[in-house]
C-alpha positions in Angstrom: -38.8 66.6 186.4 -41.7 69.0 185.7 -39.8 70.4 182.7 -39.3 66.9 181.4 -43.0 66.1 181.9 -44.0 69.3 180.1 -41.7 68.5 177.2 -43.3 65.0 176.8 -46.8 66.7 176.8 -45.7 69.2 174.1 -44.2 66.4 171.9 -46.4 63.3 172.1 -45.5 62.1 168.6 -41.8 62.3 169.4 -42.3 60.2 172.5 -44.4 57.6 170.6 -41.7 57.5 167.9 -39.1 56.7 170.5 -41.1 53.7 171.8 -41.8 52.6 168.2 -38.0 52.6 167.4 -37.4 50.7 170.6 -40.1 48.1 169.7 -38.6 47.8 166.2 -35.2 47.1 167.5 -36.4 44.4 169.9 -38.5 42.8 167.2 -35.5 42.7 164.8 -33.5 40.9 167.5 -36.3 38.4 167.9 -36.5 37.8 164.1 -32.8 37.1 163.9 -32.8 34.9 167.0 -36.0 33.0 166.2 -34.8 32.0 162.7 -31.3 30.9 163.4 -30.8 27.7 161.5 -34.1 28.1 159.7 -35.3 29.9 156.6 -35.9 33.6 157.6 -39.4 34.9 156.9 -38.8 38.1 155.0 -42.5 39.1 155.3 -41.9 39.7 159.1 -39.8 42.8 158.4 -42.4 44.9 156.5 -45.1 43.8 159.0 -42.9 44.9 161.9 -42.2 48.2 160.2 -46.0 48.8 159.7 -46.8 47.9 163.4 -44.1 50.2 164.7 -45.3 53.0 162.4 -48.7 52.6 163.9 -47.3 53.1 167.4 -45.5 56.3 166.3 -48.7 57.7 164.7 -51.3 56.4 167.0 -52.3 59.8 168.4 -52.4 61.6 165.1 -54.7 59.2 163.3 -56.0 56.5 165.7 -58.7 55.1 163.4 -56.3 54.7 160.4 -53.7 53.1 162.6 -56.3 50.6 163.9 -57.1 49.6 160.3 -53.4 49.3 159.6 -52.9 47.0 162.6 -55.8 44.9 161.6 -54.3 44.6 158.1 -51.0 43.5 159.6 -52.7 40.9 161.8 -54.5 39.4 158.7 -51.2 39.5 156.8 -49.5 37.6 159.7 -52.2 34.9 159.5 -51.9 34.7 155.7 -48.1 34.7 155.5 -47.6 32.5 158.5 -45.6 35.2 160.4 -45.7 34.0 164.0 -46.6 36.1 167.0 -43.7 38.4 167.8 -42.9 41.5 170.1 -44.2 43.9 167.5 -47.7 42.6 168.0 -47.7 44.5 171.3 -48.5 47.5 169.2 -52.1 46.2 169.1 -52.5 47.0 172.8 -51.3 50.6 172.3 -53.6 51.0 169.3 -56.6 49.7 171.2 -56.0 52.1 174.1 -55.4 55.1 171.7 -58.5 54.4 169.6 -60.8 54.1 172.7 -59.3 57.3 174.2 -59.4 59.6 171.2 -61.1 57.8 168.3 -64.6 57.5 167.0 -67.1 55.2 168.7 -67.2 52.8 165.7 -63.4 52.4 165.9 -63.6 51.7 169.6 -66.1 48.8 169.0 -64.0 47.4 166.3 -60.9 47.5 168.6 -62.8 45.6 171.3 -63.9 42.9 168.8 -60.4 42.7 167.4 -58.8 42.5 170.8 -61.1 39.6 171.8 -60.6 37.7 168.6 -56.8 38.2 168.1 -55.6 35.6 170.8 -58.1 33.0 169.6 -57.1 33.4 165.9 -53.4 33.2 166.9 -54.1 30.0 169.0 -55.9 28.4 166.0 -53.2 29.4 163.5 -50.2 28.4 165.6 -51.3 25.7 168.1 -48.9 24.5 170.8 -48.6 20.8 170.3 -47.4 20.4 173.8 -50.8 21.5 175.3 -54.1 19.8 175.2 -57.5 21.4 174.4 -58.2 22.8 177.9 -54.7 24.2 178.2 -55.2 26.0 174.9 -58.5 27.5 176.0 -57.0 28.7 179.4 -54.0 30.2 177.6 -56.2 32.0 175.1 -58.3 33.4 177.9 -55.2 34.7 179.7 -53.9 36.3 176.5 -57.3 38.0 175.9 -57.2 39.7 179.3 -54.5 42.3 178.4 -56.5 43.4 175.3 -59.6 43.8 177.5 -57.7 45.8 180.1 -56.3 48.1 177.4 -59.9 48.7 176.2 -61.3 49.3 179.7 -58.4 51.6 180.6 -58.9 53.7 177.5 -62.6 54.0 178.1 -62.0 55.1 181.6 -59.6 57.8 180.5 -62.0 58.9 177.8 -64.8 59.2 180.3 -62.6 61.2 182.8 -61.5 63.6 180.1 -65.0 64.2 178.9 -66.0 64.9 182.6 -63.2 67.3 183.0 -64.0 69.0 179.7 -67.6 69.4 180.9 -66.5 70.9 184.2 -64.2 73.4 182.3 -67.0 74.3 179.9 -69.4 74.8 182.9 -66.8 76.9 184.7 -66.3 79.0 181.6 -70.1 79.5 181.2 -70.4 80.5 184.8 -67.6 83.0 184.4 -69.3 84.5 181.3 -72.6 84.7 183.3 -70.8 86.3 186.2 -69.2 88.9 183.9 -72.6 89.6 182.3 -74.2 90.0 185.7 -71.4 92.3 186.8 -71.9 94.4 183.7 -75.7 94.6 184.4 -74.9 95.6 188.0 -72.5 98.3 186.8 -75.0 99.7 184.4 -77.7 99.8 187.1 -75.3 101.5 189.5 -74.4 104.0 186.9 -78.0 104.7 186.3 -78.7 105.1 190.0 -75.7 107.5 190.4 -76.9 109.4 187.3 -80.3 109.8 188.9 -78.8 110.9 192.2 -76.5 113.5 190.5 -79.4 114.8 188.4 -81.6 115.2 191.4 -78.9 116.9 193.4 -77.7 119.2 190.7 -81.1 120.1 189.1 -82.8 120.9 192.4 -80.0 122.8 194.2 -78.7 124.6 191.1 -82.2 125.8 190.2 -82.6 127.1 193.8 -79.3 129.0 193.4 -80.3 130.4 190.0 -83.6 131.7 191.4 -82.0 133.2 194.4 -79.2 134.8 192.3 -81.8 136.4 190.0 -83.7 137.7 192.9 -80.6 139.1 194.6 -79.6 140.9 191.4 -83.0 142.4 191.1 -83.2 143.8 194.7 -79.5 144.5 195.1 -79.8 148.2 195.1 -83.1 148.7 197.0 -83.2 145.9 199.5 -79.8 144.9 200.8 -81.3 142.8 203.6 -83.2 140.6 201.1 -80.0 140.4 199.0 -78.1 139.2 202.0 -80.7 136.5 202.7 -80.7 135.4 199.1 -76.9 135.1 199.1 -77.1 133.1 202.3 -79.6 130.8 200.7 -77.3 130.4 197.7 -74.4 129.6 200.0 -76.4 127.1 202.0 -77.8 125.4 198.9 -74.4 125.2 197.3 -72.9 123.6 200.4 -75.8 121.1 200.5 -75.2 120.2 196.9 -71.5 119.8 197.5 -72.2 117.6 200.5 -74.5 115.3 198.6 -72.1 115.1 195.6 -69.2 114.3 198.0 -71.4 111.5 199.4 -72.0 110.0 195.9 -68.3 110.4 195.0 -67.3 108.8 198.3 -69.5 105.8 197.4 -67.8 105.5 194.1 -64.3 105.5 195.7 -65.0 103.2 198.5 -67.8 101.1 197.2 -69.4 101.3 200.7 -71.8 104.1 201.6 -71.0 103.5 205.3 -67.4 104.5 204.7 -66.2 108.0 203.8 -66.2 109.8 207.1 -68.3 113.0 207.0 -70.5 112.1 204.0 -74.1 113.0 204.7 -76.8 110.3 205.0 -79.4 109.7 202.3 -82.4 111.9 202.6 -85.7 110.5 203.9 -89.4 111.4 204.2 -88.8 113.4 207.4 -86.5 115.8 205.4 -89.3 116.6 202.9 -90.4 119.3 205.4 -87.0 120.9 205.1 -87.1 120.6 201.4 -90.4 122.3 201.2 -89.2 125.1 203.4 -86.2 125.5 201.2 -88.4 125.8 198.1 -90.6 128.3 199.9 -87.5 130.4 200.5 -87.0 130.7 196.8 -90.4 132.4 196.5 -92.5 129.4 195.4 -95.6 129.0 197.8 -96.0 125.3 198.7 -98.9 123.9 200.6 -97.6 120.8 202.5 -99.7 118.3 204.3 -99.1 114.8 205.8 -102.0 112.4 206.1 -101.9 109.4 208.4 -99.5 108.4 211.1 -95.8 108.7 210.2 -93.8 105.6 210.7 -90.4 104.2 209.7 -90.3 103.0 206.1 -87.7 101.0 204.1 -84.7 103.1 203.1 -85.4 102.6 199.4 -89.0 103.9 199.8 -87.7 106.9 201.9 -85.2 108.0 199.3 -87.5 107.5 196.4 -90.2 109.6 198.1 -87.8 112.4 198.8 -86.4 112.4 195.2 -89.9 112.4 193.6 -91.0 115.4 195.6 -87.7 117.2 195.0 -87.9 116.6 191.2 -91.5 117.5 191.0 -91.0 120.9 192.8 -87.9 121.5 190.7 -90.0 121.0 187.5 -92.6 123.4 188.9 -90.0 126.1 189.3 -88.5 125.5 185.9 -91.7 125.1 183.9 -94.6 126.5 186.0 -94.2 130.0 184.9 -94.8 133.2 187.0 -97.1 133.3 190.1 -97.2 129.5 190.3 -98.2 127.7 193.5 -97.7 124.1 194.4 -99.0 121.5 196.9 -97.5 118.4 198.4 -99.5 115.6 200.0 -97.9 112.6 201.7 -100.3 109.8 202.7 -99.3 106.9 205.0 -101.3 103.9 203.7 -101.6 100.6 205.4 -99.3 98.9 202.9 -97.4 101.8 201.4 -96.9 105.5 200.9 -98.8 107.8 198.6 -97.4 111.0 197.1 -99.2 113.8 195.3 -97.4 116.9 194.0 -99.5 119.4 192.0 -99.0 122.9 190.7 -101.3 125.5 189.1 -98.8 126.8 186.5 -98.8 126.5 182.8 -97.1 123.0 183.1 -94.4 121.6 180.9 -94.6 120.5 177.3 -96.0 117.1 176.5 -92.6 115.8 175.3 -91.0 116.4 178.7 -93.1 113.9 180.5 -93.2 111.2 177.8 -90.8 108.3 177.9 -87.5 109.3 176.4 -88.0 113.0 176.3 -86.9 115.2 173.4 -83.3 115.9 172.5 -82.1 114.6 175.9 -84.8 116.4 177.9 -87.2 114.8 180.4 -84.5 113.0 182.3 -86.0 114.0 185.7 -89.4 112.3 185.0 -87.7 109.3 183.5 -85.6 109.0 186.6 -88.8 109.2 188.7 -90.3 106.2 186.7 -87.0 104.2 187.2 -87.0 104.9 190.9 -90.6 104.0 191.4 -90.1 100.9 189.3 -87.2 99.8 191.5 -89.4 99.7 194.6 -92.3 98.1 192.8 -94.6 101.2 192.8 -96.7 103.1 190.3 -96.3 106.6 188.9 -98.6 108.9 187.1 -97.2 112.2 185.8 -98.7 114.6 183.4 -100.7 117.9 182.8 -103.7 118.6 184.9 -107.1 119.3 183.3 -107.4 123.1 183.2 -103.7 123.8 183.6 -100.8 122.9 185.8 -98.9 119.6 186.3 -99.5 116.6 188.5 -97.3 113.9 189.8 -98.8 111.0 191.7 -97.0 107.9 193.1 -97.8 105.0 195.3 -94.8 103.2 196.9 -95.4 99.8 198.4 -93.6 98.8 201.6 -92.4 95.7 199.8 -90.9 95.5 196.4 -92.8 93.6 193.8 -91.5 90.2 192.9 
C-alpha cells in the first residue's frame, strides 16, 4: 500500500489523466443517452474534451486550466450545451487553483464557483419548479463549489505552515552547525594555548638545565646529577599535562581519563616559582592579602600568566636577570604582577599578532584574560626589563 501511495505521489499527472479519461467516458455515455431520439449536440464533445484535459493538467498549470474551464462554461451557455458530468471538472479546478495557484486566480475561482449554478439555473430553468424551489436548488448546487474552495484554502494554509516549520528547522540546524564550529574553534584555541604553555615552559626549563649540566659535567658531577633530575622531573610533568589535554580530546570530559593530572591553580604558583629558581633564575615571590578559593577559570588563568611571563623572562631577559612575582587578593578579584630587570623582549613580541608567528605566548595571555573578563598590560619597563600586569575579576564580564 505504501509503495502504491508513493507511486501516486511521484506521478500526479498520470493519476489526474486516469480520472480525466474516466470522466470523459462517463460524459460520452451521458451524451449518447441524453440525446436518444433527439438531435445530438456536436458541440458537447469538444467542450467535454476540453474539460477533461483541464482535469488532467490541473496541477501543471492551474491558472491556465481555470481560464479554460471558464471558457468552456461560457461556450456551454452560448451553444446551449446542458449541464453534464464533465462540468464536475470545475470542482477539481477550483480546488487546484486555490491550493497551488496565484491569489488572483483563487479569487476568480471563488466568484466563478458562486456564479456558475445561478447562470445554469437561468439558462436551463426547470419548468416543474416554482421560483422558491429554483432558489433553494441553486443554493444547494453552490455549496459544493464553496466547499471545494474552502478545502483548497485549508490545504494551502497547512502546506504554507509546514513549509515555514521546515524552513525554521533548517535555519536552526544551520545556526546549530555554526555555533558548533565556533565552539570547536574556541576549544582548539584553548588547547593550543594549553599546549603552548606546557611545552614552552617545561621545554625551556629542560633546555636551561641541559646547558648547565653540559657546562659542569666534568667538574661538578653532583650539580650535573641535580640538573638531570630536574630535566627528568620537568619532562614527566610536561608529559602528564599533555596526557591530560589529549585525554580531554579523546573523551570530551576532563573528569574522565583515570590518572590525568588536575588543572593547575594559584596555590601551585609557589611550586612553579621554586621550579624556575631551580633553573638559576632568582625570583622574588610575594602574596598580598588573604588567600581564598577562586573560580577555576581564574585559577588556571593566573597560573598560566605567571608561567608564561617567567618563561619569557628566561628566553628574552638575558644574563644575570632577576624576576619578581606579586599576587594580590583583591575584594572583587585577583591582581598579578610579574616583572624582570633584564633587557626585555623586542617590541614586536608583545604587540598583537607578533612577527612571523612569534609572540603567541602574550597573545595567549590576552585571550585567557579576555575569557574571564579581566585586563592585561604587558610591555617593556622604563629603564629596562619587562612587565606583565593583570587583574582578573571573580565574575566574568557580561
